[in-house]
All heavy atoms as a GROMACS GRO file, in nm:
protein
  534
    1MET      N    1  -0.582  13.010  -2.734
    1MET     CA    2  -0.451  12.992  -2.685
    1MET      C    3  -0.452  12.903  -2.562
    1MET      O    4  -0.532  12.921  -2.472
    1MET     CB    5  -0.392  13.129  -2.647
    1MET     CG    6  -0.250  13.120  -2.600
    1MET     SD    7  -0.192  13.285  -2.550
    1MET     CE    8  -0.100  13.330  -2.689
    2CYS      N    9  -0.368  12.802  -2.562
    2CYS     CA   10  -0.368  12.704  -2.455
    2CYS      C   11  -0.226  12.680  -2.408
    2CYS      O   12  -0.137  12.651  -2.490
    2CYS     CB   13  -0.435  12.575  -2.504
    2CYS     SG   14  -0.440  12.448  -2.381
    3PHE      N   15  -0.203  12.692  -2.279
    3PHE     CA   16  -0.073  12.658  -2.220
    3PHE      C   17  -0.086  12.535  -2.136
    3PHE      O   18  -0.174  12.523  -2.050
    3PHE     CB   19  -0.025  12.776  -2.131
    3PHE     CG   20   0.012  12.897  -2.202
    3PHE    CD1   21  -0.070  13.007  -2.206
    3PHE    CD2   22   0.131  12.901  -2.277
    3PHE    CE1   23  -0.038  13.119  -2.270
    3PHE    CE2   24   0.168  13.017  -2.342
    3PHE     CZ   25   0.081  13.121  -2.342
    4VAL      N   26   0.001  12.442  -2.164
    4VAL     CA   27   0.002  12.318  -2.086
    4VAL      C   28   0.141  12.301  -2.028
    4VAL      O   29   0.242  12.297  -2.099
    4VAL     CB   30  -0.031  12.196  -2.177
    4VAL    CG1   31  -0.025  12.070  -2.095
    4VAL    CG2   32  -0.165  12.212  -2.239
    5PHE      N   33   0.147  12.294  -1.897
    5PHE     CA   34   0.274  12.274  -1.828
    5PHE      C   35   0.273  12.131  -1.770
    5PHE      O   36   0.188  12.102  -1.686
    5PHE     CB   37   0.295  12.375  -1.714
    5PHE     CG   38   0.311  12.513  -1.765
    5PHE    CD1   39   0.210  12.603  -1.759
    5PHE    CD2   40   0.434  12.555  -1.821
    5PHE    CE1   41   0.224  12.730  -1.805
    5PHE    CE2   42   0.450  12.679  -1.865
    5PHE     CZ   43   0.345  12.772  -1.859
    6VAL      N   44   0.363  12.056  -1.815
    6VAL     CA   45   0.368  11.919  -1.768
    6VAL      C   46   0.495  11.908  -1.679
    6VAL      O   47   0.605  11.885  -1.727
    6VAL     CB   48   0.379  11.817  -1.884
    6VAL    CG1   49   0.386  11.675  -1.833
    6VAL    CG2   50   0.264  11.839  -1.981
    7CYS      N   51   0.475  11.922  -1.551
    7CYS     CA   52   0.584  11.916  -1.450
    7CYS      C   53   0.554  11.800  -1.358
    7CYS      O   54   0.438  11.771  -1.328
    7CYS     CB   55   0.598  12.044  -1.372
    7CYS     SG   56   0.644  12.184  -1.471
    8ASP      N   57   0.655  11.736  -1.314
    8ASP     CA   58   0.640  11.620  -1.228
    8ASP      C   59   0.756  11.615  -1.128
    8ASP      O   60   0.868  11.651  -1.161
    8ASP     CB   61   0.634  11.492  -1.312
    8ASP     CG   62   0.603  11.370  -1.227
    8ASP    OD1   63   0.534  11.388  -1.122
    8ASP    OD2   64   0.640  11.258  -1.267
    9GLN      N   65   0.725  11.576  -1.008
    9GLN     CA   66   0.824  11.553  -0.905
    9GLN      C   67   0.812  11.407  -0.854
    9GLN      O   68   0.705  11.366  -0.817
    9GLN     CB   69   0.806  11.645  -0.787
    9GLN     CG   70   0.906  11.625  -0.677
    9GLN     CD   71   0.885  11.711  -0.558
    9GLN    OE1   72   0.788  11.788  -0.552
    9GLN    NE2   73   0.968  11.702  -0.460
   10ASP      N   74   0.925  11.340  -0.857
   10ASP     CA   75   0.921  11.196  -0.817
   10ASP      C   76   1.019  11.181  -0.702
   10ASP      O   77   1.137  11.224  -0.710
   10ASP     CB   78   0.963  11.111  -0.935
   10ASP     CG   79   0.953  10.963  -0.906
   10ASP    OD1   80   0.869  10.925  -0.823
   10ASP    OD2   81   1.030  10.886  -0.967
   11GLU      N   82   0.973  11.120  -0.592
   11GLU     CA   83   1.057  11.088  -0.478
   11GLU      C   84   1.073  10.942  -0.464
   11GLU      O   85   0.978  10.867  -0.475
   11GLU     CB   86   1.003  11.147  -0.348
   11GLU     CG   87   1.010  11.298  -0.336
   11GLU     CD   88   0.976  11.346  -0.197
   11GLU    OE1   89   0.935  11.263  -0.112
   11GLU    OE2   90   0.994  11.464  -0.175
   12ARG      N   91   1.196  10.899  -0.444
   12ARG     CA   92   1.225  10.753  -0.433
   12ARG      C   93   1.319  10.733  -0.313
   12ARG      O   94   1.417  10.803  -0.294
   12ARG     CB   95   1.295  10.708  -0.558
   12ARG     CG   96   1.313  10.558  -0.567
   12ARG     CD   97   1.365  10.517  -0.700
   12ARG     NE   98   1.501  10.572  -0.712
   12ARG     CZ   99   1.588  10.526  -0.800
   12ARG    NH1  100   1.556  10.429  -0.883
   12ARG    NH2  101   1.710  10.580  -0.806
   13VAL      N  102   1.282  10.638  -0.227
   13VAL     CA  103   1.361  10.608  -0.108
   13VAL      C  104   1.475  10.513  -0.154
   13VAL      O  105   1.451  10.407  -0.208
   13VAL     CB  106   1.277  10.539  -0.001
   13VAL    CG1  107   1.362  10.497   0.117
   13VAL    CG2  108   1.168  10.633   0.047
   14LEU      N  109   1.599  10.558  -0.126
   14LEU     CA  110   1.715  10.478  -0.166
   14LEU      C  111   1.762  10.384  -0.056
   14LEU      O  112   1.796  10.265  -0.086
   14LEU     CB  113   1.833  10.572  -0.202
   14LEU     CG  114   1.810  10.669  -0.316
   14LEU    CD1  115   1.927  10.760  -0.332
   14LEU    CD2  116   1.784  10.592  -0.444
   15ALA      N  117   1.755  10.430   0.070
   15ALA     CA  118   1.802  10.345   0.180
   15ALA      C  119   1.730  10.383   0.309
   15ALA      O  120   1.689  10.498   0.326
   15ALA     CB  121   1.950  10.358   0.199
   16ARG      N  122   1.718  10.288   0.403
   16ARG     CA  123   1.660  10.309   0.533
   16ARG      C  124   1.760  10.251   0.632
   16ARG      O  125   1.812  10.143   0.613
   16ARG     CB  126   1.527  10.238   0.548
   16ARG     CG  127   1.417  10.289   0.467
   16ARG     CD  128   1.296  10.198   0.481
   16ARG     NE  129   1.196  10.232   0.384
   16ARG     CZ  130   1.078  10.287   0.413
   16ARG    NH1  131   1.049  10.313   0.541
   16ARG    NH2  132   0.994  10.318   0.319
   17GLN      N  133   1.780  10.329   0.740
   17GLN     CA  134   1.870  10.277   0.850
   17GLN      C  135   1.828  10.341   0.980
   17GLN      O  136   1.772  10.445   0.983
   17GLN     CB  137   2.015  10.308   0.813
   17GLN     CG  138   2.041  10.455   0.783
   17GLN     CD  139   2.168  10.475   0.710
   17GLN    OE1  140   2.231  10.380   0.666
   17GLN    NE2  141   2.213  10.596   0.697
   18PRO      N  142   1.854  10.267   1.090
   18PRO     CA  143   1.816  10.322   1.219
   18PRO      C  144   1.909  10.441   1.256
   18PRO      O  145   2.025  10.443   1.220
   18PRO     CB  146   1.838  10.206   1.315
   18PRO     CG  147   1.925  10.110   1.243
   18PRO     CD  148   1.904  10.131   1.097
   19ALA      N  149   1.854  10.536   1.327
   19ALA     CA  150   1.930  10.657   1.368
   19ALA      C  151   1.932  10.657   1.519
   19ALA      O  152   1.845  10.602   1.584
   19ALA     CB  153   1.863  10.781   1.314
   20PRO      N  154   2.034  10.715   1.578
   20PRO     CA  155   2.045  10.721   1.724
   20PRO      C  156   1.940  10.818   1.780
   20PRO      O  157   1.906  10.916   1.717
   20PRO     CB  158   2.185  10.769   1.751
   20PRO     CG  159   2.225  10.839   1.628
   20PRO     CD  160   2.155  10.774   1.515
   21GLY      N  161   1.893  10.786   1.899
   21GLY     CA  162   1.799  10.874   1.968
   21GLY      C  163   1.659  10.817   1.967
   21GLY      O  164   1.634  10.710   1.915
   22VAL      N  165   1.565  10.892   2.030
   22VAL     CA  166   1.425  10.854   2.038
   22VAL      C  167   1.341  10.969   1.995
   22VAL      O  168   1.381  11.084   1.996
   22VAL     CB  169   1.386  10.808   2.178
   22VAL    CG1  170   1.457  10.680   2.219
   22VAL    CG2  171   1.409  10.916   2.282
   23CYS      N  172   1.219  10.941   1.952
   23CYS     CA  173   1.122  11.043   1.911
   23CYS      C  174   1.083  11.128   2.031
   23CYS      O  175   1.047  11.073   2.136
   23CYS     CB  176   0.999  10.976   1.849
   23CYS     SG  177   0.871  11.089   1.799
   24PRO      N  178   1.083  11.261   2.021
   24PRO     CA  179   1.044  11.346   2.132
   24PRO      C  180   0.895  11.345   2.159
   24PRO      O  181   0.853  11.390   2.265
   24PRO     CB  182   1.092  11.484   2.089
   24PRO     CG  183   1.098  11.482   1.942
   24PRO     CD  184   1.132  11.337   1.906
   25TYR      N  185   0.814  11.294   2.068
   25TYR     CA  186   0.669  11.293   2.083
   25TYR      C  187   0.619  11.163   2.146
   25TYR      O  188   0.535  11.167   2.236
   25TYR     CB  189   0.602  11.312   1.947
   25TYR     CG  190   0.639  11.442   1.882
   25TYR    CD1  191   0.727  11.445   1.778
   25TYR    CD2  192   0.587  11.565   1.929
   25TYR    CE1  193   0.765  11.566   1.718
   25TYR    CE2  194   0.623  11.684   1.869
   25TYR     CZ  195   0.711  11.684   1.764
   25TYR     OH  196   0.747  11.799   1.707
   26CYS      N  197   0.669  11.052   2.101
   26CYS     CA  198   0.616  10.922   2.154
   26CYS      C  199   0.718  10.830   2.214
   26CYS      O  200   0.688  10.731   2.272
   26CYS     CB  201   0.543  10.851   2.042
   26CYS     SG  202   0.652  10.786   1.913
   27GLY      N  203   0.850  10.858   2.195
   27GLY     CA  204   0.957  10.777   2.251
   27GLY      C  205   0.995  10.658   2.159
   27GLY      O  206   1.067  10.570   2.203
   28GLY      N  207   0.948  10.656   2.037
   28GLY     CA  208   0.981  10.548   1.944
   28GLY      C  209   1.112  10.559   1.880
   28GLY      O  210   1.184  10.662   1.896
   29MET      N  211   1.154  10.460   1.804
   29MET     CA  212   1.281  10.465   1.736
   29MET      C  213   1.280  10.560   1.616
   29MET      O  214   1.174  10.580   1.554
   29MET     CB  215   1.318  10.323   1.682
   29MET     CG  216   1.362  10.230   1.788
   29MET     SD  217   1.407  10.064   1.724
   29MET     CE  218   1.499  10.104   1.581
   30ILE      N  219   1.392  10.617   1.584
   30ILE     CA  220   1.405  10.711   1.473
   30ILE      C  221   1.469  10.638   1.355
   30ILE      O  222   1.562  10.562   1.378
   30ILE     CB  223   1.484  10.833   1.511
   30ILE    CG1  224   1.410  10.912   1.620
   30ILE    CG2  225   1.507  10.924   1.390
   30ILE    CD1  226   1.486  11.032   1.669
   31GLN      N  227   1.418  10.663   1.236
   31GLN     CA  228   1.470  10.602   1.117
   31GLN      C  229   1.519  10.711   1.021
   31GLN      O  230   1.452  10.807   0.997
   31GLN     CB  231   1.358  10.519   1.052
   31GLN     CG  232   1.400  10.436   0.935
   31GLN     CD  233   1.286  10.352   0.889
   31GLN    OE1  234   1.169  10.393   0.884
   31GLN    NE2  235   1.315  10.226   0.847
   32ALA      N  236   1.640  10.691   0.964
   32ALA     CA  237   1.694  10.782   0.865
   32ALA      C  238   1.667  10.728   0.724
   32ALA      O  239   1.688  10.612   0.696
   32ALA     CB  240   1.845  10.796   0.885
   33LEU      N  241   1.612  10.814   0.640
   33LEU     CA  242   1.576  10.778   0.502
   33LEU      C  243   1.663  10.860   0.407
   33LEU      O  244   1.670  10.978   0.422
   33LEU     CB  245   1.431  10.807   0.475
   33LEU     CG  246   1.330  10.738   0.564
   33LEU    CD1  247   1.191  10.799   0.539
   33LEU    CD2  248   1.326  10.591   0.538
   34ASP      N  249   1.727  10.795   0.314
   34ASP     CA  250   1.794  10.867   0.198
   34ASP      C  251   1.697  10.874   0.089
   34ASP      O  252   1.657  10.768   0.030
   34ASP     CB  253   1.922  10.793   0.162
   34ASP     CG  254   2.030  10.795   0.271
   34ASP    OD1  255   2.028  10.892   0.348
   34ASP    OD2  256   2.107  10.702   0.277
   35VAL      N  257   1.657  10.993   0.050
   35VAL     CA  258   1.552  11.014  -0.051
   35VAL      C  259   1.610  11.090  -0.170
   35VAL      O  260   1.677  11.191  -0.153
   35VAL     CB  261   1.434  11.093   0.008
   35VAL    CG1  262   1.328  11.119  -0.095
   35VAL    CG2  263   1.376  11.023   0.130
   36GLU      N  264   1.584  11.039  -0.289
   36GLU     CA  265   1.624  11.104  -0.412
   36GLU      C  266   1.504  11.172  -0.473
   36GLU      O  267   1.400  11.108  -0.498
   36GLU     CB  268   1.682  11.003  -0.510
   36GLU     CG  269   1.728  11.065  -0.643
   36GLU     CD  270   1.770  10.964  -0.742
   36GLU    OE1  271   1.684  10.886  -0.789
   36GLU    OE2  272   1.889  10.959  -0.771
   37THR      N  273   1.511  11.300  -0.501
   37THR     CA  274   1.406  11.376  -0.562
   37THR      C  275   1.444  11.413  -0.705
   37THR      O  276   1.557  11.453  -0.731
   37THR     CB  277   1.380  11.508  -0.482
   37THR    OG1  278   1.354  11.471  -0.347
   37THR    CG2  279   1.263  11.584  -0.540
   38GLN      N  280   1.353  11.389  -0.796
   38GLN     CA  281   1.376  11.416  -0.935
   38GLN      C  282   1.264  11.503  -0.993
   38GLN      O  283   1.149  11.474  -0.982
   38GLN     CB  284   1.383  11.286  -1.014
   38GLN     CG  285   1.405  11.305  -1.161
   38GLN     CD  286   1.402  11.170  -1.237
   38GLN    OE1  287   1.360  11.068  -1.181
   38GLN    NE2  288   1.446  11.171  -1.357
   39TRP      N  289   1.305  11.621  -1.047
   39TRP     CA  290   1.206  11.709  -1.110
   39TRP      C  291   1.216  11.685  -1.263
   39TRP      O  292   1.325  11.677  -1.320
   39TRP     CB  293   1.242  11.854  -1.082
   39TRP     CG  294   1.207  11.896  -0.945
   39TRP    CD1  295   1.279  11.878  -0.832
   39TRP    CD2  296   1.088  11.965  -0.904
   39TRP    NE1  297   1.216  11.928  -0.724
   39TRP    CE2  298   1.100  11.979  -0.764
   39TRP    CE3  299   0.979  12.010  -0.972
   39TRP    CZ2  300   0.998  12.043  -0.696
   39TRP    CZ3  301   0.880  12.072  -0.899
   39TRP    CH2  302   0.890  12.089  -0.760
   40ARG      N  303   1.096  11.679  -1.324
   40ARG     CA  304   1.091  11.659  -1.470
   40ARG      C  305   1.000  11.761  -1.536
   40ARG      O  306   0.896  11.798  -1.477
   40ARG     CB  307   1.043  11.516  -1.504
   40ARG     CG  308   1.142  11.413  -1.471
   40ARG     CD  309   1.088  11.281  -1.503
   40ARG     NE  310   0.982  11.254  -1.405
   40ARG     CZ  311   0.938  11.135  -1.373
   40ARG    NH1  312   0.990  11.030  -1.428
   40ARG    NH2  313   0.848  11.116  -1.281
   41PHE      N  314   1.035  11.800  -1.653
   41PHE     CA  315   0.950  11.889  -1.732
   41PHE      C  316   0.934  11.825  -1.870
   41PHE      O  317   1.031  11.803  -1.940
   41PHE     CB  318   1.012  12.028  -1.747
   41PHE     CG  319   0.933  12.121  -1.832
   41PHE    CD1  320   0.815  12.176  -1.785
   41PHE    CD2  321   0.972  12.154  -1.958
   41PHE    CE1  322   0.741  12.264  -1.861
   41PHE    CE2  323   0.898  12.238  -2.036
   41PHE     CZ  324   0.784  12.292  -1.988
   42CYS      N  325   0.811  11.790  -1.901
   42CYS     CA  326   0.784  11.718  -2.027
   42CYS      C  327   0.865  11.592  -2.042
   42CYS      O  328   0.926  11.570  -2.144
   42CYS     CB  329   0.804  11.809  -2.148
   42CYS     SG  330   0.683  11.942  -2.156
   43PHE      N  331   0.869  11.514  -1.936
   43PHE     CA  332   0.939  11.387  -1.930
   43PHE      C  333   1.091  11.397  -1.945
   43PHE      O  334   1.160  11.300  -1.964
   43PHE     CB  335   0.885  11.291  -2.034
   43PHE     CG  336   0.738  11.270  -2.024
   43PHE    CD1  337   0.651  11.324  -2.114
   43PHE    CD2  338   0.682  11.200  -1.916
   43PHE    CE1  339   0.515  11.309  -2.106
   43PHE    CE2  340   0.546  11.183  -1.904
   43PHE     CZ  341   0.462  11.239  -1.998
   44LEU      N  342   1.146  11.519  -1.936
   44LEU     CA  343   1.291  11.537  -1.939
   44LEU      C  344   1.339  11.569  -1.798
   44LEU      O  345   1.292  11.660  -1.733
   44LEU     CB  346   1.329  11.654  -2.029
   44LEU     CG  347   1.291  11.634  -2.176
   44LEU    CD1  348   1.317  11.762  -2.253
   44LEU    CD2  349   1.370  11.524  -2.238
   45PRO      N  350   1.432  11.490  -1.745
   45PRO     CA  351   1.484  11.516  -1.611
   45PRO      C  352   1.562  11.645  -1.607
   45PRO      O  353   1.650  11.669  -1.687
   45PRO     CB  354   1.572  11.395  -1.579
   45PRO     CG  355   1.598  11.329  -1.710
   45PRO     CD  356   1.493  11.369  -1.804
   46LEU      N  357   1.526  11.731  -1.510
   46LEU     CA  358   1.592  11.860  -1.498
   46LEU      C  359   1.682  11.867  -1.375
   46LEU      O  360   1.785  11.934  -1.378
   46LEU     CB  361   1.490  11.973  -1.486
   46LEU     CG  362   1.404  12.001  -1.610
   46LEU    CD1  363   1.301  12.105  -1.577
   46LEU    CD2  364   1.493  12.041  -1.725
   47TYR      N  365   1.640  11.802  -1.265
   47TYR     CA  366   1.706  11.828  -1.138
   47TYR      C  367   1.707  11.703  -1.055
   47TYR      O  368   1.600  11.641  -1.035
   47TYR     CB  369   1.634  11.942  -1.070
   47TYR     CG  370   1.683  11.984  -0.935
   47TYR    CD1  371   1.808  12.046  -0.924
   47TYR    CD2  372   1.612  11.962  -0.819
   47TYR    CE1  373   1.854  12.088  -0.802
   47TYR    CE2  374   1.659  12.000  -0.698
   47TYR     CZ  375   1.780  12.064  -0.689
   47TYR     OH  376   1.826  12.104  -0.569
   48PHE      N  377   1.820  11.664  -0.997
   48PHE     CA  378   1.829  11.555  -0.908
   48PHE      C  379   1.882  11.602  -0.774
   48PHE      O  380   1.972  11.688  -0.770
   48PHE     CB  381   1.928  11.444  -0.959
   48PHE     CG  382   1.878  11.371  -1.073
   48PHE    CD1  383   1.921  11.405  -1.205
   48PHE    CD2  384   1.794  11.263  -1.061
   48PHE    CE1  385   1.877  11.336  -1.312
   48PHE    CE2  386   1.749  11.194  -1.170
   48PHE     CZ  387   1.792  11.226  -1.296
   49ARG      N  388   1.828  11.555  -0.668
   49ARG     CA  389   1.875  11.592  -0.534
   49ARG      C  390   1.858  11.473  -0.443
   49ARG      O  391   1.752  11.409  -0.437
   49ARG     CB  392   1.797  11.710  -0.483
   49ARG     CG  393   1.844  11.757  -0.347
   49ARG     CD  394   1.770  11.880  -0.304
   49ARG     NE  395   1.824  11.925  -0.175
   49ARG     CZ  396   1.774  12.021  -0.107
   49ARG    NH1  397   1.671  12.089  -0.157
   49ARG    NH2  398   1.830  12.058   0.004
   50THR      N  399   1.959  11.444  -0.364
   50THR     CA  400   1.956  11.340  -0.265
   50THR      C  401   1.971  11.403  -0.129
   50THR      O  402   2.062  11.480  -0.105
   50THR     CB  403   2.068  11.232  -0.287
   50THR    OG1  404   2.052  11.182  -0.417
   50THR    CG2  405   2.054  11.122  -0.186
   51LYS      N  406   1.875  11.372  -0.037
   51LYS     CA  407   1.890  11.426   0.096
   51LYS      C  408   1.841  11.325   0.197
   51LYS      O  409   1.773  11.229   0.166
   51LYS     CB  410   1.813  11.557   0.113
   51LYS     CG  411   1.664  11.553   0.094
   51LYS     CD  412   1.610  11.696   0.102
   51LYS     CE  413   1.465  11.696   0.124
   51LYS     NZ  414   1.413  11.833   0.139
   52ARG      N  415   1.876  11.347   0.324
   52ARG     CA  416   1.841  11.256   0.431
   52ARG      C  417   1.724  11.316   0.513
   52ARG      O  418   1.728  11.430   0.551
   52ARG     CB  419   1.960  11.232   0.522
   52ARG     CG  420   1.937  11.140   0.637
   52ARG     CD  421   2.060  11.094   0.694
   52ARG     NE  422   2.112  10.992   0.607
   52ARG     CZ  423   2.221  10.920   0.631
   52ARG    NH1  424   2.287  10.939   0.741
   52ARG    NH2  425   2.265  10.828   0.545
   53LYS      N  426   1.624  11.232   0.531
   53LYS     CA  427   1.509  11.268   0.612
   53LYS      C  428   1.497  11.176   0.731
   53LYS      O  429   1.533  11.060   0.724
   53LYS     CB  430   1.378  11.260   0.530
   53LYS     CG  431   1.369  11.360   0.420
   53LYS     CD  432   1.235  11.348   0.345
   53LYS     CE  433   1.231  11.451   0.237
   53LYS     NZ  434   1.098  11.446   0.169
   54PHE      N  435   1.443  11.227   0.844
   54PHE     CA  436   1.432  11.150   0.963
   54PHE      C  437   1.283  11.136   0.997
   54PHE      O  438   1.206  11.236   0.987
   54PHE     CB  439   1.503  11.214   1.081
   54PHE     CG  440   1.652  11.220   1.061
   54PHE    CD1  441   1.713  11.330   1.006
   54PHE    CD2  442   1.734  11.113   1.099
   54PHE    CE1  443   1.849  11.336   0.987
   54PHE    CE2  444   1.869  11.115   1.074
   54PHE     CZ  445   1.929  11.227   1.022
   55SER      N  446   1.238  11.016   1.040
   55SER     CA  447   1.100  10.997   1.076
   55SER      C  448   1.096  10.894   1.191
   55SER      O  449   1.189  10.815   1.210
   55SER     CB  450   1.016  10.953   0.960
   55SER     OG  451   1.057  10.824   0.919
   56CYS      N  452   0.985  10.899   1.264
   56CYS     CA  453   0.963  10.805   1.375
   56CYS      C  454   0.899  10.679   1.320
   56CYS      O  455   0.809  10.686   1.231
   56CYS     CB  456   0.872  10.868   1.480
   56CYS     SG  457   0.832  10.758   1.614
   57THR      N  458   0.938  10.563   1.371
   57THR     CA  459   0.882  10.439   1.321
   57THR      C  460   0.746  10.406   1.387
   57THR      O  461   0.669  10.329   1.333
   57THR     CB  462   0.980  10.320   1.347
   57THR    OG1  463   1.006  10.316   1.485
   57THR    CG2  464   1.108  10.339   1.272
   58VAL      N  465   0.716  10.467   1.503
   58VAL     CA  466   0.596  10.439   1.573
   58VAL      C  467   0.482  10.535   1.531
   58VAL      O  468   0.374  10.493   1.487
   58VAL     CB  469   0.613  10.444   1.724
   58VAL    CG1  470   0.484  10.422   1.801
   58VAL    CG2  471   0.716  10.340   1.770
   59CYS      N  472   0.506  10.668   1.540
   59CYS     CA  473   0.402  10.763   1.513
   59CYS      C  474   0.411  10.822   1.370
   59CYS      O  475   0.327  10.896   1.329
   59CYS     CB  476   0.399  10.876   1.613
   59CYS     SG  477   0.547  10.981   1.616
   60ALA      N  478   0.515  10.785   1.292
   60ALA     CA  479   0.534  10.824   1.153
   60ALA      C  480   0.544  10.978   1.131
   60ALA      O  481   0.510  11.026   1.028
   60ALA     CB  482   0.423  10.767   1.065
   61ARG      N  483   0.586  11.052   1.234
   61ARG     CA  484   0.608  11.192   1.218
   61ARG      C  485   0.743  11.218   1.153
   61ARG      O  486   0.840  11.146   1.177
   61ARG     CB  487   0.606  11.263   1.350
   61ARG     CG  488   0.474  11.274   1.409
   61ARG     CD  489   0.477  11.363   1.529
   61ARG     NE  490   0.342  11.369   1.590
   61ARG     CZ  491   0.307  11.458   1.675
   61ARG    NH1  492   0.389  11.548   1.715
   61ARG    NH2  493   0.184  11.457   1.727
   62HIS      N  494   0.748  11.323   1.068
   62HIS     CA  495   0.876  11.364   1.010
   62HIS      C  496   0.944  11.455   1.111
   62HIS      O  497   0.884  11.552   1.160
   62HIS     CB  498   0.849  11.439   0.879
   62HIS     CG  499   0.789  11.349   0.774
   62HIS    ND1  500   0.859  11.252   0.711
   62HIS    CD2  501   0.662  11.340   0.726
   62HIS    CE1  502   0.781  11.190   0.628
   62HIS    NE2  503   0.661  11.238   0.632
   63LEU      N  504   1.069  11.428   1.136
   63LEU     CA  505   1.143  11.502   1.238
   63LEU      C  506   1.248  11.592   1.171
   63LEU      O  507   1.302  11.556   1.068
   63LEU     CB  508   1.214  11.403   1.333
   63LEU     CG  509   1.121  11.303   1.403
   63LEU    CD1  510   1.202  11.201   1.479
   63LEU    CD2  511   1.025  11.375   1.494
   64VAL      N  512   1.274  11.706   1.231
   64VAL     CA  513   1.368  11.805   1.174
   64VAL      C  514   1.489  11.810   1.272
   64VAL      O  515   1.468  11.832   1.391
   64VAL     CB  516   1.302  11.943   1.160
   64VAL    CG1  517   1.406  12.044   1.110
   64VAL    CG2  518   1.184  11.936   1.069
   65VAL      N  519   1.607  11.797   1.220
   65VAL     CA  520   1.728  11.804   1.302
   65VAL      C  521   1.769  11.953   1.310
   65VAL      O  522   1.781  12.021   1.207
   65VAL     CB  523   1.843  11.720   1.239
   65VAL    CG1  524   1.970  11.735   1.320
   65VAL    CG2  525   1.798  11.578   1.229
   66GLN      N  526   1.790  11.999   1.434
   66GLN     CA  527   1.827  12.140   1.451
   66GLN      C  528   1.970  12.151   1.498
   66GLN      O  529   2.025  12.076   1.565
   66GLN     CB  530   1.738  12.207   1.549
   66GLN     CG  531   1.598  12.214   1.499
   66GLN     CD  532   1.508  12.292   1.598
   66GLN    OE1  533   1.553  12.356   1.689
   66GLN    NE2  534   1.379  12.282   1.575
   0.00000   0.00000   0.00000
């Protein structure tokens, strides 16, 4: 008996734009990324989600907005 699960997650950057403020760690500029996430099971798309992520352009840290 053999079970094979073929799941895949694909992330694609849709847009990049500067965001207001500075990085709290290094003082660099912050960049806003619009990222589309797609989950697939056996090459069939199941789930799409678009969300905005923030990161520093100098130290490349991912920042969380509180």
